[in-house]
N, C-alpha and C positions, 0 to 999 in steps of 0.2 A: 297840122292843127294840134294844138296843145290843150289838154284838159287837166285840171287839178282836182283830185278826188279825195275827200276827207271821209274816212270810214269810222263810224262810232260803233264799237263792238259791245253788245250787251252781255253775251255769253261767249267766252273765248273758245276758239276751235283751233287746235294744233294741226299743222300740216304733217301728213304722214309720208312714209317712204314711197308709196304710190301716189303720184301727183296727177290731179285731174286737169289735163291739158285743155279739154274742151271749153272750160270757163275762160280761157285766155284767147280763144280764137275770135277774130273780128268778122263782121259781115263782109261778104265778098265784094259788095258794091261800094265799099268805103276804101278808096285807094289813098296812098301817101302815108305820112307819119301819123301816129297817135301815141301819146304818152300820158301816163297818170302816176300820181304819187299818193301813197297812203301813209297815214301816221296816226298814232294813238298813244295816250298816256293815262295811267291810272295811279292814284296815290291813296293810301289808307294810313291812319294813325290811331293811337289809342293803346290797347293792350299790346299791339305789335305795329311796327313800322313796315309798310309794304309799298314797293314801287314797281311799276310794270310799264314798259314802253315797247312799241313796235313801229317799224318803218318799212316801206317797200317802194320799189320802182318798177313799173311796167313800161315797156317800149316796144313798138312794132312798126314795120313798114311793109307795104304790099301793093301789088297791082293785080291784073287779072290772072297772071300766070305764076308769079313768084311772091313769096311772103317770108318774112323773118320776124321773129318775136322772141323776147326774153324778159325775164323778171328776176328781181332780187328782193329777198325778205330777210329781215333781222328782228328778233324779239329778245327781250331781256327782262328778268324779274329778280327782285331781291326782297328778303324778309329780314328786318333788323340789320340791314347793311350786309347781309350774307347772300351771295348769289345762289338762287334756287332754280333758275332756268336761263338758258342761253342758246338760242336756235339761229342757225344761218342756212339759207337756201338760195341757190342760183340756178337758172335754167336758160338755155339758148337753143332755138329750133329754127330750121329752114325747111320750107315746104315748096315743092314744085308741083303745080296742078297741071297735069297733062291735058285734062279736060274737066268739065264741070263735075263729073262723077268720080274721077280717079286722081289721086295725088300721091307723091312720094315724099317722105320726110326723113331728115337726119337730125340728131339732137345730142347735146351733152348736158350734164347736170352735176352739181355738187351740193352736198348736204352735210350738216354737222349738228348734232344734238347730244352733247356729253351727258346731260341729265336723263336721257333715255338710252344710255349705254352705247350711243352711236358717236364714235370719234370722228370718222370721215367716211364718206361714200361718194364715189365717182361713177358716173354712167356714160356710156357712149353707145348709141344705137341708131337704127334705121327701120323704116317700115313703109307699108302701103296703106292708104286710107281710101275707102269707098264711101260715097255719100249720095243720098237721094233727097232732093228738095221738092216738096209739094207746092208750097206757097211761102210767102214771106213769113219768117219766124217759125216755120214748121219743117224740121229736117231730121233725118236719121243718118248716123255715120257708123261705119264698121272699120276697125283698124286691126292689122296684124303685122308683127315685126319681131325683131330680136334686139337685145342690148347686152353689152358686157358690163358687169358690175364688179367694182373693186371696193371692198368694204373692210373697215377696221372697227371692231366693237370691243367694249369693256366686258370681260368675263371674270369669274371668281378668282382665277389664278393669274390675272394680268390682262393684256390686250390680245384679242384674237383677230386674225386677218383671213380673208377669203376672197377668191376670185371666181365668179360664176357667170354663166350665160343664161339669160332668161328669155322665154317667149313673152311677148307683150300683146295681149288680146283685149280689145275693148269695144263696147257698144254704147253709143250716145244718142239720145233723142230729146227733142225740145218742141214745144208747141204753145201757142197762145191760147189762153182760156179767158174769154172776156177781155178785161183790161190787164190781166195779169199774165205771167209767163212761167211755164213749168219746164224744168230741165232735169234729166236723169242720166247717170253714167254708171256703167259697171266695168271694172277692170279685172283681168285674171292674168297673173304673172307666174307660171310654173318654171322651175329651174330645169334647164336642159341636162345639167350634170347630176341632179339628184331629184328623182321623181317624187319624193316625199316632201320636198321643199316647195311650198305653194303660197302665194300671196293673193289676196283678193280685196277689192274695194268697191263699195256701192255708195253713191251720193245722190241725194234728191234736193233740188232747190226750187223754191217758190218766190218769184219776184212780183211785188205788188207796187205799182206806182201810186204815190200819195200826193205828188205835185209834178209839174212839168219837168223839173230837174232833180226829183227826189224819189228814191225807191226804198221800200221796206222789204228786206230779204229774210226768209227763213230757210235754214239748211239743216238737213239730217244726213249723217254719214256713219257707216259701219265699216270696220276693217278686220280682216282675218289673216293671220300669219301662222302657218303650221310650225315654224321654227323661229319664234321671236327671240330678241335678245334676252339675256338673263334678267329676271325680275319684271318682265313685261308680259301681260296676258296675251293669249292667242286671239281673243275676240274683244274688240273695243268699239264703243258707240260714242258719238259726239253730236251735239246740236248747237246751233248758233242763230241768234237774231242780230241783224245789223241794219243800219240806216245809212244809205249812200247818197251824198249830196254832190252834184256836179255843177261847176260854175267856171 
């Protein structure tokens, strides 16, 4: 089954180094293929000429025991024909569900954001996920794992490279409230090599259906990085409103 998804972003939200995988998971009773495409374009003129576009591809396949999913995102922005933002992200993950409550995961990821001092970032990791389902749409998941990180960042005296191993701990919950749906996720990723290097992410999403094929989404996110790239604050907050139309 193929679906085309057009996303209208009212307030932009950048993807951070910690990626919320839970938003990409599908319902377990929906087997087979599912794909979606996202696209957006903004243009401004007057005192300055501004252009902004983004595109993404999500794809997944699953049955009762195995599932694989991945996605690709690219966004670009220019002001007066000068590039001011250029972001690339790709993620691929395989999940083996031993039973309804226990699953094993392996994944790889690539990220590039030169305007946030991130030249390249590669991840390779694995973990165990536990979940409890009370009823349709109401679930809690707990994950624990490790990943190897190979990162290249821009620093004041050139490019800096590092290789680290991080623990990957997360808790996710979601529940319906009336006609709407609420999701919350918290990630904690401490470095195994350096106890003072810790990253954390919290995200809250509220989905409100406005028609049979249209949802209004509000999202709030905060990120903390004890050792951010040069010029980036330790604590950042973002919010977004979006309208999703399926057809």
